[in-house]
C-alpha positions, 0 to 999 in steps of 0.5 A, spaced: 422 183 866 420 178 872 415 173 871 412 168 876 413 160 876 406 159 873 407 164 867 414 161 866 410 154 865 405 157 861 410 160 856 414 154 856 408 150 855 406 154 849 412 154 846 412 146 846 405 146 843 407 151 838 414 146 836 409 140 836 404 143 832 409 145 827 412 138 826 405 135 826 404 140 820 410 138 816 408 130 817 401 131 815 403 135 809 409 130 807 403 124 808 399 128 803 404 127 798 407 121 793 414 123 794 417 124 801 423 127 804 426 125 810 432 128 813 436 122 816 442 126 818 443 134 819 450 135 822 456 137 818 463 134 819 465 127 821 466 127 828 460 123 832 456 127 836 450 126 841 445 130 838 445 129 830 448 124 825 452 126 819 449 128 813 444 124 809 437 124 806 432 119 804 427 121 798 421 116 798 417 115 792 411 109 792 415 106 798 422 105 794 428 109 797 433 113 794 438 115 799 443 121 798 449 121 802 451 116 807 454 119 813 456 115 819 449 111 822 445 112 816 442 105 816 440 106 823 437 113 821 433 109 816 430 104 821 428 110 826 425 113 820 421 107 819 424 105 812 425 098 810 432 097 808 430 092 803 426 098 799 433 101 797 433 102 790 439 107 789 444 111 793 447 117 791 454 120 794 455 128 793 463 127 794 468 123 798 468 126 805 467 121 810 461 125 813 458 123 806 460 116 805 463 113 811 457 108 811 456 107 804 458 100 804 455 099 810 449 101 808 449 096 802 451 090 807 447 092 812 441 092 808 443 086 805 442 083 812 436 086 813 433 082 807 435 086 801 434 082 794 433 087 789 438 091 785 441 097 787 444 102 783 449 107 786 452 113 783 457 118 785 464 121 783 470 117 782 472 112 785 465 109 787 466 103 782 473 102 786 470 103 793 465 098 792 469 093 789 474 094 795 468 094 800 466 087 798 473 084 798 474 087 805 467 083 807 468 077 803 468 072 809 462 075 812 458 075 806 460 068 804 459 065 811 452 068 811 450 065 804 452 058 806 449 059 813 443 063 812 442 061 805 442 068 802 443 070 795 450 073 793 451 081 795 456 083 789 451 082 783 446 086 786 450 092 787 451 096 780 456 102 782 456 108 777 462 113 777 460 121 775 465 126 773 460 131 769 454 134 770 447 133 767 443 127 766 444 121 771 438 116 771 431 115 770 426 110 772 418 110 773 418 114 779 424 119 778 428 123 774 435 125 777 440 130 774 446 133 777 451 139 777 458 140 779 459 144 785 465 147 788 468 144 794 475 145 795 480 139 794 474 135 793 473 134 785 468 132 782 463 134 788 456 134 786 449 136 787 443 132 785 436 134 783 430 129 783 424 130 779 418 126 781 410 127 778 409 131 784 415 134 787 422 137 785 427 136 790 435 138 790 440 136 795 446 141 795 452 137 797 457 141 800 459 147 796 461 154 796 455 159 793 454 156 786 451 158 780 451 151 777 447 149 783 442 155 782 441 153 775 440 146 777 435 148 782 431 153 778 423 153 780 424 147 785 419 145 790 425 144 795 432 146 796 436 142 802 442 147 802 448 146 807 449 152 812 455 155 815 454 160 821 460 165 820 460 168 827 461 161 830 467 159 826 472 161 830 470 158 836 469 151 832 476 152 829 479 153 835 478 146 837 482 143 832 490 142 832 491 146 826 485 152 827 488 157 821 488 151 816 481 149 818 478 156 818 481 157 811 478 150 809 471 152 812 471 159 809 473 157 802 469 150 801 462 151 804 456 156 804 454 161 809 447 161 811 446 168 808 449 165 801 444 159 802 438 164 802 441 168 796 442 161 792 434 159 794 432 166 792 436 166 785 433 159 784 426 161 785 425 155 790 419 154 794 422 152 800 429 152 803 431 147 808 437 148 812 442 142 813 449 140 814 450 145 819 457 148 821 458 148 827 453 142 828 450 142 835 452 149 838 447 151 843 449 158 842 447 158 835 439 158 835 434 156 830 432 163 830 439 165 828 439 160 822 433 163 820 434 170 821 441 169 817 437 166 811 431 170 811 436 176 809 435 174 802 430 169 801 422 170 803 420 163 801 419 158 807 425 156 811 426 150 815 431 149 820 433 141 819 433 136 824 435 129 824 429 125 822 424 131 820 420 129 814 418 135 809 
């Protein structure tokens, strides 16, 4: 089919308007809710990229911030999202791959430099307690100097880390109840998925996992499931860039969830909305949003959202 320049510009403009309208709709819906979900980073893997940050989410309830995973750049993304670092109350780590925990300590330190003065509880698989202690030791010179020079309160007493080794109840405050489930992510054991129940929404974050019955159980009837997604036809090209291509491919297939299986999990759990995130491969221009949607749609007929960095849902 041939179209003239005017037809092309009109069609492109209409597409942009549709995308903008969809974004406006999501933002309007989110503002109407008490509990907000913001995708801070949606790319899978630790390699720094131009177009997406590593995995992280923020759940905001009455202004208090609950951070799930701390990939590279999480503090910067929180600021870009308009969130106050001093409002962080809890941090949850799903597992100890660097695209999920590389900026765990940095978030606490930078939040402190940005005015954090209240207690922060952190949760995750062992050895998160040891990691926290070692990070504070590593940055002791900076912390001590800022306390003396700038009159800050001590950082160490603000941070309360908790190791989690099993599924079940995690914590409850006057805003949310948090539970977790053990999921299967290859050598990373334990690996966790989290569920947040507030007065108006239930949100589940899958973490990294193969298709998981434990996750289905955790996510039963949830309003939103944020699930990692792997586009299988593109894995060979992604793995080919690695020195040990066959080993990387084996890891990806044995430790992550295909987009089709993410749809199956959402359907089995009966969730209202499936949000695809932690994309593998990340930033591949040959894998379009429609391809991600079509793969998940094969098995899930609810709302599906292809996640983007800083998207509010």
